[in-house]
All heavy atoms as a GROMACS GRO file, in nm:
protein
  622
    1MET      N    1   0.331   0.956  -1.234
    1MET     CA    2   0.333   0.836  -1.151
    1MET      C    3   0.478   0.790  -1.139
    1MET      O    4   0.551   0.785  -1.235
    1MET     CB    5   0.248   0.729  -1.216
    1MET     CG    6   0.244   0.602  -1.138
    1MET     SD    7   0.122   0.493  -1.213
    1MET     CE    8   0.188   0.339  -1.167
    2LEU      N    9   0.517   0.755  -1.020
    2LEU     CA   10   0.652   0.708  -0.994
    2LEU      C   11   0.655   0.556  -1.008
    2LEU      O   12   0.580   0.486  -0.942
    2LEU     CB   13   0.694   0.749  -0.854
    2LEU     CG   14   0.834   0.710  -0.810
    2LEU    CD1   15   0.936   0.783  -0.896
    2LEU    CD2   16   0.854   0.746  -0.664
    3ALA      N   17   0.740   0.508  -1.095
    3ALA     CA   18   0.753   0.363  -1.114
    3ALA      C   19   0.846   0.308  -1.008
    3ALA      O   20   0.954   0.362  -0.985
    3ALA     CB   21   0.808   0.334  -1.252
    4TYR      N   22   0.806   0.202  -0.945
    4TYR     CA   23   0.887   0.138  -0.842
    4TYR      C   24   0.875  -0.012  -0.862
    4TYR      O   25   0.765  -0.066  -0.857
    4TYR     CB   26   0.837   0.179  -0.703
    4TYR     CG   27   0.912   0.116  -0.588
    4TYR    CD1   28   1.050   0.129  -0.577
    4TYR    CD2   29   0.845   0.045  -0.491
    4TYR    CE1   30   1.118   0.074  -0.472
    4TYR    CE2   31   0.912  -0.010  -0.384
    4TYR     CZ   32   1.049   0.005  -0.376
    4TYR     OH   33   1.116  -0.051  -0.270
    5PRO      N   34   0.985  -0.083  -0.886
    5PRO     CA   35   0.978  -0.224  -0.920
    5PRO      C   36   0.922  -0.313  -0.810
    5PRO      O   37   0.878  -0.423  -0.836
    5PRO     CB   38   1.123  -0.262  -0.952
    5PRO     CG   39   1.206  -0.157  -0.889
    5PRO     CD   40   1.121  -0.032  -0.885
    6SER      N   41   0.918  -0.265  -0.687
    6SER     CA   42   0.865  -0.347  -0.579
    6SER      C   43   0.720  -0.315  -0.546
    6SER      O   44   0.673  -0.345  -0.438
    6SER     CB   45   0.952  -0.330  -0.454
    6SER     OG   46   1.078  -0.384  -0.475
    7ALA      N   47   0.651  -0.249  -0.637
    7ALA     CA   48   0.510  -0.220  -0.614
    7ALA      C   49   0.435  -0.352  -0.596
    7ALA      O   50   0.465  -0.451  -0.660
    7ALA     CB   51   0.452  -0.142  -0.731
    8ILE      N   52   0.339  -0.351  -0.508
    8ILE     CA   53   0.266  -0.473  -0.477
    8ILE      C   54   0.149  -0.486  -0.573
    8ILE      O   55   0.067  -0.396  -0.584
    8ILE     CB   56   0.214  -0.470  -0.332
    8ILE    CG1   57   0.326  -0.440  -0.236
    8ILE    CG2   58   0.150  -0.603  -0.296
    8ILE    CD1   59   0.280  -0.411  -0.097
    9ASP      N   60   0.139  -0.598  -0.640
    9ASP     CA   61   0.029  -0.620  -0.733
    9ASP      C   62  -0.084  -0.699  -0.667
    9ASP      O   63  -0.125  -0.802  -0.715
    9ASP     CB   64   0.079  -0.689  -0.860
    9ASP     CG   65   0.144  -0.823  -0.832
    9ASP    OD1   66   0.172  -0.851  -0.716
    9ASP    OD2   67   0.167  -0.899  -0.928
   10LEU      N   68  -0.132  -0.646  -0.555
   10LEU     CA   69  -0.246  -0.704  -0.484
   10LEU      C   70  -0.359  -0.602  -0.483
   10LEU      O   71  -0.336  -0.482  -0.485
   10LEU     CB   72  -0.208  -0.739  -0.340
   10LEU     CG   73  -0.104  -0.849  -0.323
   10LEU    CD1   74  -0.065  -0.862  -0.178
   10LEU    CD2   75  -0.157  -0.981  -0.375
   11SER      N   76  -0.478  -0.651  -0.478
   11SER     CA   77  -0.592  -0.560  -0.480
   11SER      C   78  -0.613  -0.491  -0.346
   11SER      O   79  -0.565  -0.537  -0.242
   11SER     CB   80  -0.719  -0.638  -0.516
   11SER     OG   81  -0.756  -0.724  -0.411
   12THR      N   82  -0.684  -0.382  -0.351
   12THR     CA   83  -0.720  -0.310  -0.229
   12THR      C   84  -0.807  -0.398  -0.139
   12THR      O   85  -0.801  -0.386  -0.017
   12THR     CB   86  -0.794  -0.181  -0.266
   12THR    OG1   87  -0.712  -0.106  -0.355
   12THR    CG2   88  -0.822  -0.096  -0.144
   13ALA      N   89  -0.883  -0.486  -0.200
   13ALA     CA   90  -0.968  -0.577  -0.122
   13ALA      C   91  -0.884  -0.665  -0.030
   13ALA      O   92  -0.923  -0.692   0.084
   13ALA     CB   93  -1.053  -0.663  -0.215
   14HIS      N   94  -0.768  -0.712  -0.078
   14HIS     CA   95  -0.681  -0.792   0.007
   14HIS      C   96  -0.630  -0.712   0.125
   14HIS      O   97  -0.626  -0.761   0.238
   14HIS     CB   98  -0.560  -0.843  -0.074
   14HIS     CG   99  -0.594  -0.952  -0.170
   14HIS    ND1  100  -0.607  -0.928  -0.303
   14HIS    CD2  101  -0.618  -1.083  -0.151
   14HIS    CE1  102  -0.637  -1.041  -0.364
   14HIS    NE2  103  -0.645  -1.136  -0.274
   15LEU      N  104  -0.593  -0.588   0.099
   15LEU     CA  105  -0.544  -0.501   0.206
   15LEU      C  106  -0.654  -0.474   0.309
   15LEU      O  107  -0.632  -0.483   0.429
   15LEU     CB  108  -0.493  -0.369   0.148
   15LEU     CG  109  -0.433  -0.270   0.247
   15LEU    CD1  110  -0.315  -0.330   0.321
   15LEU    CD2  111  -0.393  -0.143   0.175
   16ARG      N  112  -0.775  -0.446   0.261
   16ARG     CA  113  -0.887  -0.422   0.353
   16ARG      C  114  -0.920  -0.546   0.434
   16ARG      O  115  -0.944  -0.538   0.555
   16ARG     CB  116  -1.011  -0.377   0.275
   16ARG     CG  117  -1.009  -0.231   0.240
   16ARG     CD  118  -1.145  -0.186   0.192
   16ARG     NE  119  -1.190  -0.266   0.078
   16ARG     CZ  120  -1.201  -0.222  -0.046
   16ARG    NH1  121  -1.174  -0.096  -0.074
   16ARG    NH2  122  -1.241  -0.301  -0.142
   17HIS      N  123  -0.919  -0.662   0.370
   17HIS     CA  124  -0.951  -0.787   0.439
   17HIS      C  125  -0.851  -0.814   0.551
   17HIS      O  126  -0.890  -0.842   0.665
   17HIS     CB  127  -0.954  -0.904   0.341
   17HIS     CG  128  -0.972  -1.037   0.407
   17HIS    ND1  129  -1.093  -1.075   0.462
   17HIS    CD2  130  -0.886  -1.137   0.432
   17HIS    CE1  131  -1.079  -1.196   0.516
   17HIS    NE2  132  -0.954  -1.234   0.499
   18LEU      N  133  -0.721  -0.803   0.519
   18LEU     CA  134  -0.620  -0.827   0.621
   18LEU      C  135  -0.627  -0.723   0.732
   18LEU      O  136  -0.610  -0.756   0.850
   18LEU     CB  137  -0.480  -0.830   0.559
   18LEU     CG  138  -0.366  -0.866   0.653
   18LEU    CD1  139  -0.390  -0.998   0.724
   18LEU    CD2  140  -0.234  -0.868   0.577
   19SER      N  141  -0.658  -0.599   0.698
   19SER     CA  142  -0.672  -0.493   0.799
   19SER      C  143  -0.784  -0.526   0.896
   19SER      O  144  -0.770  -0.511   1.018
   19SER     CB  145  -0.701  -0.359   0.732
   19SER     OG  146  -0.594  -0.319   0.652
   20ARG      N  147  -0.898  -0.571   0.842
   20ARG     CA  148  -1.011  -0.609   0.928
   20ARG      C  149  -0.975  -0.727   1.018
   20ARG      O  150  -1.010  -0.729   1.136
   20ARG     CB  151  -1.134  -0.642   0.843
   20ARG     CG  152  -1.204  -0.522   0.786
   20ARG     CD  153  -1.340  -0.558   0.729
   20ARG     NE  154  -1.330  -0.662   0.626
   20ARG     CZ  155  -1.321  -0.639   0.495
   20ARG    NH1  156  -1.322  -0.515   0.450
   20ARG    NH2  157  -1.313  -0.739   0.410
   21GLU      N  158  -0.905  -0.825   0.963
   21GLU     CA  159  -0.865  -0.942   1.042
   21GLU      C  160  -0.770  -0.901   1.155
   21GLU      O  161  -0.783  -0.949   1.268
   21GLU     CB  162  -0.798  -1.047   0.952
   21GLU     CG  163  -0.892  -1.114   0.854
   21GLU     CD  164  -0.997  -1.198   0.923
   21GLU    OE1  165  -0.965  -1.266   1.023
   21GLU    OE2  166  -1.112  -1.198   0.875
   22LEU      N  167  -0.677  -0.814   1.125
   22LEU     CA  168  -0.583  -0.767   1.228
   22LEU      C  169  -0.655  -0.689   1.337
   22LEU      O  170  -0.628  -0.707   1.456
   22LEU     CB  171  -0.474  -0.681   1.165
   22LEU     CG  172  -0.368  -0.756   1.084
   22LEU    CD1  173  -0.284  -0.658   1.004
   22LEU    CD2  174  -0.281  -0.840   1.175
   23ALA      N  175  -0.747  -0.601   1.297
   23ALA     CA  176  -0.823  -0.523   1.395
   23ALA      C  177  -0.906  -0.614   1.484
   23ALA      O  178  -0.912  -0.595   1.607
   23ALA     CB  179  -0.911  -0.421   1.324
   24ALA      N  180  -0.970  -0.714   1.425
   24ALA     CA  181  -1.051  -0.808   1.502
   24ALA      C  182  -0.964  -0.887   1.600
   24ALA      O  183  -1.002  -0.909   1.715
   24ALA     CB  184  -1.124  -0.903   1.409
   25ARG      N  185  -0.847  -0.929   1.553
   25ARG     CA  186  -0.756  -1.005   1.640
   25ARG      C  187  -0.706  -0.920   1.757
   25ARG      O  188  -0.697  -0.967   1.870
   25ARG     CB  189  -0.637  -1.055   1.556
   25ARG     CG  190  -0.537  -1.131   1.635
   25ARG     CD  191  -0.590  -1.265   1.680
   25ARG     NE  192  -0.484  -1.336   1.748
   25ARG     CZ  193  -0.505  -1.434   1.835
   25ARG    NH1  194  -0.627  -1.474   1.859
   25ARG    NH2  195  -0.405  -1.491   1.893
   26ARG      N  196  -0.677  -0.795   1.729
   26ARG     CA  197  -0.636  -0.704   1.837
   26ARG      C  198  -0.746  -0.689   1.941
   26ARG      O  199  -0.720  -0.690   2.061
   26ARG     CB  200  -0.600  -0.567   1.781
   26ARG     CG  201  -0.472  -0.563   1.705
   26ARG     CD  202  -0.447  -0.424   1.654
   26ARG     NE  203  -0.328  -0.418   1.572
   26ARG     CZ  204  -0.277  -0.307   1.524
   26ARG    NH1  205  -0.336  -0.190   1.549
   26ARG    NH2  206  -0.170  -0.308   1.450
   27GLN      N  207  -0.868  -0.674   1.893
   27GLN     CA  208  -0.980  -0.659   1.986
   27GLN      C  209  -1.002  -0.787   2.065
   27GLN      O  210  -1.027  -0.784   2.186
   27GLN     CB  211  -1.106  -0.621   1.909
   27GLN     CG  212  -1.222  -0.587   2.000
   27GLN     CD  213  -1.342  -0.536   1.922
   27GLN    OE1  214  -1.351  -0.554   1.801
   27GLN    NE2  215  -1.434  -0.474   1.992
   28GLN      N  216  -0.990  -0.900   1.999
   28GLN     CA  217  -1.010  -1.030   2.064
   28GLN      C  218  -0.906  -1.054   2.173
   28GLN      O  219  -0.939  -1.106   2.280
   28GLN     CB  220  -1.000  -1.140   1.959
   28GLN     CG  221  -1.017  -1.280   2.013
   28GLN     CD  222  -0.993  -1.385   1.906
   28GLN    OE1  223  -0.925  -1.360   1.805
   28GLN    NE2  224  -1.049  -1.503   1.925
   29THR      N  225  -0.782  -1.016   2.149
   29THR     CA  226  -0.676  -1.039   2.247
   29THR      C  227  -0.665  -0.927   2.350
   29THR      O  228  -0.589  -0.939   2.446
   29THR     CB  229  -0.539  -1.056   2.177
   29THR    OG1  230  -0.509  -0.938   2.105
   29THR    CG2  231  -0.538  -1.177   2.087
   30GLY      N  232  -0.738  -0.818   2.328
   30GLY     CA  233  -0.733  -0.707   2.422
   30GLY      C  234  -0.608  -0.623   2.410
   30GLY      O  235  -0.565  -0.561   2.507
   31SER      N  236  -0.548  -0.622   2.294
   31SER     CA  237  -0.428  -0.543   2.271
   31SER      C  238  -0.460  -0.394   2.290
   31SER      O  239  -0.553  -0.342   2.230
   31SER     CB  240  -0.375  -0.568   2.130
   31SER     OG  241  -0.261  -0.490   2.106
   32ARG      N  242  -0.384  -0.327   2.373
   32ARG     CA  243  -0.414  -0.187   2.404
   32ARG      C  244  -0.369  -0.092   2.294
   32ARG      O  245  -0.438   0.002   2.260
   32ARG     CB  246  -0.349  -0.147   2.535
   32ARG     CG  247  -0.411  -0.219   2.652
   32ARG     CD  248  -0.340  -0.180   2.780
   32ARG     NE  249  -0.391  -0.262   2.888
   32ARG     CZ  250  -0.461  -0.214   2.988
   32ARG    NH1  251  -0.487  -0.087   2.997
   32ARG    NH2  252  -0.505  -0.294   3.082
   33TRP      N  253  -0.251  -0.111   2.239
   33TRP     CA  254  -0.202  -0.021   2.136
   33TRP      C  255  -0.094  -0.090   2.054
   33TRP      O  256  -0.033  -0.186   2.098
   33TRP     CB  257  -0.146   0.108   2.194
   33TRP     CG  258  -0.023   0.087   2.275
   33TRP    CD1  259  -0.017   0.056   2.407
   33TRP    CD2  260   0.112   0.090   2.228
   33TRP    NE1  261   0.113   0.041   2.447
   33TRP    CE2  262   0.196   0.061   2.339
   33TRP    CE3  263   0.171   0.116   2.107
   33TRP    CZ2  264   0.333   0.057   2.330
   33TRP    CZ3  265   0.310   0.111   2.097
   33TRP    CH2  266   0.388   0.083   2.208
   34ARG      N  267  -0.074  -0.040   1.940
   34ARG     CA  268   0.035  -0.084   1.852
   34ARG      C  269   0.096   0.039   1.788
   34ARG      O  270   0.030   0.142   1.773
   34ARG     CB  271  -0.016  -0.175   1.741
   34ARG     CG  272  -0.077  -0.303   1.787
   34ARG     CD  273   0.031  -0.403   1.817
   34ARG     NE  274  -0.033  -0.528   1.855
   34ARG     CZ  275   0.027  -0.621   1.922
   34ARG    NH1  276   0.150  -0.605   1.960
   34ARG    NH2  277  -0.035  -0.731   1.954
   35ARG      N  278   0.219   0.029   1.748
   35ARG     CA  279   0.285   0.141   1.681
   35ARG      C  280   0.219   0.171   1.547
   35ARG      O  281   0.206   0.286   1.508
   35ARG     CB  282   0.432   0.110   1.662
   35ARG     CG  283   0.509   0.223   1.602
   35ARG     CD  284   0.657   0.191   1.594
   35ARG     NE  285   0.728   0.298   1.532
   35ARG     CZ  286   0.804   0.386   1.596
   35ARG    NH1  287   0.818   0.376   1.726
   35ARG    NH2  288   0.866   0.481   1.532
   36LEU      N  289   0.176   0.067   1.477
   36LEU     CA  290   0.113   0.083   1.346
   36LEU      C  291  -0.037   0.056   1.354
   36LEU      O  292  -0.080  -0.034   1.426
   36LEU     CB  293   0.174  -0.015   1.245
   36LEU     CG  294   0.323  -0.001   1.218
   36LEU    CD1  295   0.369  -0.112   1.124
   36LEU    CD2  296   0.356   0.134   1.161
   37ALA      N  297  -0.113   0.131   1.278
   37ALA     CA  298  -0.256   0.104   1.264
   37ALA      C  299  -0.272  -0.027   1.186
   37ALA      O  300  -0.180  -0.069   1.114
   37ALA     CB  301  -0.323   0.219   1.189
   38PRO      N  302  -0.388  -0.094   1.198
   38PRO     CA  303  -0.407  -0.222   1.127
   38PRO      C  304  -0.380  -0.213   0.977
   38PRO      O  305  -0.320  -0.303   0.919
   38PRO     CB  306  -0.553  -0.256   1.155
   38PRO     CG  307  -0.583  -0.191   1.285
   38PRO     CD  308  -0.503  -0.064   1.284
   39ARG      N  309  -0.420  -0.101   0.913
   39ARG     CA  310  -0.397  -0.089   0.768
   39ARG      C  311  -0.248  -0.082   0.736
   39ARG      O  312  -0.201  -0.146   0.642
   39ARG     CB  313  -0.469   0.034   0.714
   39ARG     CG  314  -0.454   0.051   0.565
   39ARG     CD  315  -0.538   0.170   0.516
   39ARG     NE  316  -0.512   0.199   0.378
   39ARG     CZ  317  -0.570   0.138   0.275
   39ARG    NH1  318  -0.658   0.044   0.297
   39ARG    NH2  319  -0.541   0.172   0.151
   40ARG      N  320  -0.172  -0.007   0.814
   40ARG     CA  321  -0.027   0.002   0.792
   40ARG      C  322   0.040  -0.132   0.820
   40ARG      O  323   0.133  -0.172   0.751
   40ARG     CB  324   0.034   0.109   0.882
   40ARG     CG  325   0.000   0.247   0.839
   40ARG     CD  326   0.080   0.282   0.719
   40ARG     NE  327   0.064   0.423   0.690
   40ARG     CZ  328   0.120   0.483   0.588
   40ARG    NH1  329   0.194   0.414   0.507
   40ARG    NH2  330   0.100   0.608   0.567
   41GLN      N  331  -0.005  -0.200   0.923
   41GLN     CA  332   0.052  -0.330   0.957
   41GLN      C  333   0.024  -0.430   0.844
   41GLN      O  334   0.111  -0.508   0.806
   41GLN     CB  335  -0.005  -0.381   1.089
   41GLN     CG  336   0.062  -0.508   1.137
   41GLN     CD  337   0.005  -0.557   1.269
   41GLN    OE1  338  -0.091  -0.502   1.321
   41GLN    NE2  339   0.064  -0.661   1.322
   42ALA      N  340  -0.096  -0.425   0.789
   42ALA     CA  341  -0.133  -0.514   0.678
   42ALA      C  342  -0.048  -0.484   0.555
   42ALA      O  343   0.001  -0.575   0.488
   42ALA     CB  344  -0.282  -0.500   0.645
   43LEU      N  345  -0.030  -0.355   0.525
   43LEU     CA  346   0.053  -0.316   0.411
   43LEU      C  347   0.195  -0.366   0.427
   43LEU      O  348   0.254  -0.420   0.334
   43LEU     CB  349   0.052  -0.164   0.395
   43LEU     CG  350   0.140  -0.109   0.283
   43LEU    CD1  351   0.096  -0.160   0.148
   43LEU    CD2  352   0.139   0.043   0.287
   44LEU      N  353   0.252  -0.349   0.545
   44LEU     CA  354   0.387  -0.396   0.571
   44LEU      C  355   0.397  -0.547   0.553
   44LEU      O  356   0.489  -0.597   0.489
   44LEU     CB  357   0.431  -0.357   0.712
   44LEU     CG  358   0.566  -0.411   0.758
   44LEU    CD1  359   0.676  -0.362   0.667
   44LEU    CD2  360   0.592  -0.370   0.901
   45ALA      N  361   0.302  -0.620   0.609
   45ALA     CA  362   0.304  -0.766   0.599
   45ALA      C  363   0.294  -0.811   0.453
   45ALA      O  364   0.371  -0.897   0.409
   45ALA     CB  365   0.191  -0.826   0.681
   46LEU      N  366   0.202  -0.753   0.378
   46LEU     CA  367   0.184  -0.792   0.238
   46LEU      C  368   0.306  -0.755   0.154
   46LEU      O  369   0.350  -0.833   0.069
   46LEU     CB  370   0.057  -0.729   0.180
   46LEU     CG  371  -0.074  -0.781   0.240
   46LEU    CD1  372  -0.191  -0.700   0.188
   46LEU    CD2  373  -0.091  -0.928   0.211
   47ALA      N  374   0.362  -0.636   0.177
   47ALA     CA  375   0.480  -0.593   0.101
   47ALA      C  376   0.600  -0.682   0.133
   47ALA      O  377   0.675  -0.720   0.045
   47ALA     CB  378   0.513  -0.448   0.133
   48HIS      N  379   0.614  -0.716   0.259
   48HIS     CA  380   0.727  -0.801   0.298
   48HIS      C  381   0.712  -0.941   0.242
   48HIS      O  382   0.808  -0.999   0.190
   48HIS     CB  383   0.740  -0.806   0.450
   48HIS     CG  384   0.858  -0.886   0.494
   48HIS    ND1  385   0.988  -0.845   0.476
   48HIS    CD2  386   0.866  -1.009   0.552
   48HIS    CE1  387   1.070  -0.937   0.522
   48HIS    NE2  388   0.998  -1.037   0.568
   49LEU      N  389   0.593  -0.997   0.249
   49LEU     CA  390   0.572  -1.132   0.197
   49LEU      C  391   0.587  -1.137   0.046
   49LEU      O  392   0.640  -1.234  -0.009
   49LEU     CB  393   0.434  -1.183   0.238
   49LEU     CG  394   0.418  -1.214   0.387
   49LEU    CD1  395   0.272  -1.245   0.418
   49LEU    CD2  396   0.508  -1.329   0.428
   50ARG      N  397   0.542  -1.034  -0.023
   50ARG     CA  398   0.546  -1.033  -0.169
   50ARG      C  399   0.685  -0.998  -0.223
   50ARG      O  400   0.734  -1.061  -0.314
   50ARG     CB  401   0.443  -0.934  -0.222
   50ARG     CG  402   0.443  -0.919  -0.372
   50ARG     CD  403   0.401  -1.046  -0.438
   50ARG     NE  404   0.259  -1.039  -0.461
   50ARG     CZ  405   0.194  -1.122  -0.537
   50ARG    NH1  406   0.258  -1.218  -0.598
   50ARG    NH2  407   0.066  -1.112  -0.552
   51CYS      N  408   0.748  -0.896  -0.165
   51CYS     CA  409   0.872  -0.842  -0.225
   51CYS      C  410   0.991  -0.840  -0.130
   51CYS      O  411   1.101  -0.807  -0.173
   51CYS     CB  412   0.846  -0.699  -0.272
   51CYS     SG  413   0.703  -0.680  -0.376
   52GLY      N  414   0.969  -0.864  -0.002
   52GLY     CA  415   1.077  -0.854   0.094
   52GLY      C  416   1.105  -0.711   0.139
   52GLY      O  417   1.205  -0.684   0.203
   53ASP      N  418   1.015  -0.617   0.104
   53ASP     CA  419   1.033  -0.477   0.142
   53ASP      C  420   1.014  -0.459   0.292
   53ASP      O  421   0.934  -0.527   0.354
   53ASP     CB  422   0.934  -0.386   0.070
   53ASP     CG  423   0.964  -0.375  -0.078
   53ASP    OD1  424   1.076  -0.410  -0.119
   53ASP    OD2  425   0.876  -0.330  -0.152
   54THR      N  426   1.088  -0.362   0.348
   54THR     CA  427   1.072  -0.328   0.489
   54THR      C  428   0.984  -0.203   0.501
   54THR      O  429   0.960  -0.134   0.403
   54THR     CB  430   1.209  -0.298   0.553
   54THR    OG1  431   1.265  -0.183   0.490
   54THR    CG2  432   1.303  -0.417   0.541
   55TYR      N  433   0.941  -0.173   0.622
   55TYR     CA  434   0.858  -0.054   0.643
   55TYR      C  435   0.936   0.073   0.609
   55TYR      O  436   0.881   0.166   0.553
   55TYR     CB  437   0.807  -0.050   0.788
   55TYR     CG  438   0.702   0.054   0.809
   55TYR    CD1  439   0.576   0.040   0.752
   55TYR    CD2  440   0.727   0.169   0.884
   55TYR    CE1  441   0.479   0.136   0.770
   55TYR    CE2  442   0.631   0.265   0.902
   55TYR     CZ  443   0.507   0.247   0.845
   55TYR     OH  444   0.411   0.343   0.863
   56ALA      N  445   1.066   0.074   0.638
   56ALA     CA  446   1.149   0.191   0.604
   56ALA      C  447   1.150   0.215   0.454
   56ALA      O  448   1.145   0.329   0.408
   56ALA     CB  449   1.290   0.171   0.657
   57GLN      N  450   1.156   0.108   0.375
   57GLN     CA  451   1.153   0.123   0.229
   57GLN      C  452   1.018   0.178   0.183
   57GLN      O  453   1.013   0.262   0.093
   57GLN     CB  454   1.182  -0.010   0.161
   57GLN     CG  455   1.326  -0.055   0.176
   57GLN     CD  456   1.348  -0.197   0.131
   57GLN    OE1  457   1.268  -0.286   0.162
   57GLN    NE2  458   1.456  -0.219   0.058
   58LEU      N  459   0.911   0.132   0.243
   58LEU     CA  460   0.778   0.183   0.206
   58LEU      C  461   0.765   0.331   0.243
   58LEU      O  462   0.708   0.410   0.168
   58LEU     CB  463   0.668   0.101   0.273
   58LEU     CG  464   0.659  -0.044   0.231
   58LEU    CD1  465   0.555  -0.117   0.316
   58LEU    CD2  466   0.628  -0.057   0.085
   59GLU      N  467   0.818   0.370   0.363
   59GLU     CA  468   0.816   0.511   0.404
   59GLU      C  469   0.895   0.596   0.305
   59GLU      O  470   0.853   0.706   0.272
   59GLU     CB  471   0.878   0.525   0.543
   59GLU     CG  472   0.799   0.463   0.657
   59GLU     CD  473   0.704   0.568   0.713
   59GLU    OE1  474   0.752   0.657   0.784
   59GLU    OE2  475   0.584   0.557   0.685
   60ALA      N  476   1.010   0.544   0.259
   60ALA     CA  477   1.094   0.619   0.164
   60ALA      C  478   1.019   0.641   0.033
   60ALA      O  479   1.028   0.747  -0.028
   60ALA     CB  480   1.225   0.545   0.140
   61MET      N  481   0.946   0.543  -0.013
   61MET     CA  482   0.871   0.556  -0.138
   61MET      C  483   0.757   0.656  -0.123
   61MET      O  484   0.724   0.729  -0.215
   61MET     CB  485   0.820   0.421  -0.187
   61MET     CG  486   0.930   0.331  -0.238
   61MET     SD  487   1.049   0.412  -0.348
   61MET     CE  488   0.946   0.466  -0.482
   62ALA      N  489   0.696   0.661  -0.005
   62ALA     CA  490   0.590   0.760   0.018
   62ALA      C  491   0.648   0.900   0.012
   62ALA      O  492   0.586   0.992  -0.043
   62ALA     CB  493   0.524   0.734   0.154
   63THR      N  494   0.768   0.919   0.065
   63THR     CA  495   0.836   1.049   0.058
   63THR      C  496   0.876   1.081  -0.085
   63THR      O  497   0.858   1.193  -0.132
   63THR     CB  498   0.960   1.049   0.149
   63THR    OG1  499   0.919   1.020   0.283
   63THR    CG2  500   1.031   1.182   0.145
   64ALA      N  501   0.930   0.983  -0.155
   64ALA     CA  502   0.975   1.003  -0.292
   64ALA      C  503   0.860   1.043  -0.384
   64ALA      O  504   0.879   1.118  -0.480
   64ALA     CB  505   1.041   0.876  -0.344
   65ARG      N  506   0.741   0.994  -0.355
   65ARG     CA  507   0.624   1.025  -0.438
   65ARG      C  508   0.594   1.174  -0.442
   65ARG      O  509   0.536   1.225  -0.536
   65ARG     CB  510   0.503   0.949  -0.382
   65ARG     CG  511   0.403   0.912  -0.485
   65ARG     CD  512   0.290   0.826  -0.431
   65ARG     NE  513   0.339   0.708  -0.360
   65ARG     CZ  514   0.299   0.670  -0.240
   65ARG    NH1  515   0.208   0.738  -0.175
   65ARG    NH2  516   0.348   0.563  -0.184
   66THR      N  517   0.636   1.246  -0.338
   66THR     CA  518   0.607   1.390  -0.330
   66THR      C  519   0.716   1.476  -0.395
   66THR      O  520   0.701   1.596  -0.402
   66THR     CB  521   0.591   1.434  -0.184
   66THR    OG1  522   0.716   1.417  -0.116
   66THR    CG2  523   0.483   1.355  -0.113
   67GLN      N  524   0.824   1.414  -0.440
   67GLN     CA  525   0.937   1.487  -0.498
   67GLN      C  526   0.929   1.488  -0.650
   67GLN      O  527   0.868   1.401  -0.711
   67GLN     CB  528   1.069   1.423  -0.453
   67GLN     CG  529   1.084   1.409  -0.304
   67GLN     CD  530   1.077   1.542  -0.230
   67GLN    OE1  531   1.136   1.640  -0.272
   67GLN    NE2  532   1.003   1.545  -0.120
   68ALA      N  533   0.996   1.585  -0.711
   68ALA     CA  534   1.001   1.592  -0.858
   68ALA      C  535   1.085   1.477  -0.913
   68ALA      O  536   1.054   1.422  -1.018
   68ALA     CB  537   1.059   1.726  -0.902
   69TYR      N  538   1.193   1.443  -0.843
   69TYR     CA  539   1.274   1.328  -0.883
   69TYR      C  540   1.350   1.278  -0.760
   69TYR      O  541   1.366   1.349  -0.662
   69TYR     CB  542   1.373   1.365  -0.994
   69TYR     CG  543   1.482   1.461  -0.950
   69TYR    CD1  544   1.603   1.412  -0.902
   69TYR    CD2  545   1.462   1.598  -0.955
   69TYR    CE1  546   1.701   1.500  -0.860
   69TYR    CE2  547   1.561   1.684  -0.912
   69TYR     CZ  548   1.680   1.636  -0.865
   69TYR     OH  549   1.777   1.720  -0.823
   70VAL      N  550   1.393   1.155  -0.766
   70VAL     CA  551   1.476   1.097  -0.661
   70VAL      C  552   1.587   1.016  -0.727
   70VAL      O  553   1.575   0.976  -0.843
   70VAL     CB  554   1.394   1.004  -0.566
   70VAL    CG1  555   1.294   1.082  -0.486
   70VAL    CG2  556   1.328   0.892  -0.642
   71ILE      N  557   1.692   0.992  -0.653
   71ILE     CA  558   1.800   0.910  -0.701
   71ILE      C  559   1.798   0.781  -0.618
   71ILE      O  560   1.810   0.786  -0.496
   71ILE     CB  561   1.937   0.980  -0.690
   71ILE    CG1  562   1.936   1.106  -0.776
   71ILE    CG2  563   2.050   0.885  -0.731
   71ILE    CD1  564   2.061   1.191  -0.764
   72LEU      N  565   1.780   0.671  -0.684
   72LEU     CA  566   1.771   0.542  -0.619
   72LEU      C  567   1.878   0.450  -0.679
   72LEU      O  568   1.875   0.423  -0.798
   72LEU     CB  569   1.632   0.482  -0.640
   72LEU     CG  570   1.604   0.347  -0.576
   72LEU    CD1  571   1.612   0.357  -0.424
   72LEU    CD2  572   1.468   0.295  -0.618
   73ASP      N  573   1.972   0.409  -0.597
   73ASP     CA  574   2.082   0.324  -0.644
   73ASP      C  575   2.154   0.387  -0.763
   73ASP      O  576   2.190   0.319  -0.858
   73ASP     CB  577   2.033   0.185  -0.681
   73ASP     CG  578   1.980   0.108  -0.561
   73ASP    OD1  579   2.025   0.136  -0.450
   73ASP    OD2  580   1.896   0.020  -0.581
   74GLY      N  581   2.173   0.517  -0.762
   74GLY     CA  582   2.243   0.586  -0.868
   74GLY      C  583   2.160   0.612  -0.993
   74GLY      O  584   2.209   0.666  -1.091
   75THR      N  585   2.032   0.575  -0.991
   75THR     CA  586   1.943   0.597  -1.105
   75THR      C  587   1.847   0.710  -1.072
   75THR      O  588   1.785   0.710  -0.967
   75THR     CB  589   1.862   0.468  -1.136
   75THR    OG1  590   1.954   0.361  -1.156
   75THR    CG2  591   1.775   0.487  -1.257
   76VAL      N  592   1.835   0.806  -1.162
   76VAL     CA  593   1.741   0.916  -1.141
   76VAL      C  594   1.603   0.870  -1.183
   76VAL      O  595   1.582   0.824  -1.296
   76VAL     CB  596   1.781   1.040  -1.224
   76VAL    CG1  597   1.676   1.150  -1.208
   76VAL    CG2  598   1.918   1.090  -1.180
   77LEU      N  599   1.509   0.879  -1.091
   77LEU     CA  600   1.370   0.846  -1.120
   77LEU      C  601   1.288   0.973  -1.114
   77LEU      O  602   1.294   1.045  -1.016
   77LEU     CB  603   1.315   0.747  -1.016
   77LEU     CG  604   1.388   0.613  -1.003
   77LEU    CD1  605   1.330   0.534  -0.886
   77LEU    CD2  606   1.375   0.535  -1.131
   78GLY      N  607   1.214   1.002  -1.218
   78GLY     CA  608   1.130   1.121  -1.220
   78GLY      C  609   0.984   1.083  -1.216
   78GLY      O  610   0.944   0.980  -1.265
   79SER      N  611   0.906   1.168  -1.153
   79SER     CA  612   0.762   1.144  -1.152
   79SER      C  613   0.702   1.210  -1.274
   79SER      O  614   0.749   1.311  -1.322
   79SER     CB  615   0.699   1.197  -1.024
   79SER     OG  616   0.723   1.334  -1.013
   80SER      N  617   0.598   1.150  -1.326
   80SER     CA  618   0.534   1.207  -1.445
   80SER      C  619   0.384   1.216  -1.426
   80SER      O  620   0.328   1.166  -1.337
   80SER     CB  621   0.564   1.122  -1.566
   80SER     OG  622   0.530   0.987  -1.546
   0.00000   0.00000   0.00000
């Protein structure tokens, strides 16, 4: 498991709830498309509100999770 200090300590239920609310709002307003799916948009919103993380930072952590190790701010982080 890769330790990341900006991990969000919110339950999956919160993410699902916000995803459903976003999807419903899109349908209500007739929004045709968005760059992000409701779940990704909810994750970005929750991460930003909780930690100030950007979507690019979340994408980087998803990539780092697949590597044996990464260097972050000069610190070597290894997955275990």
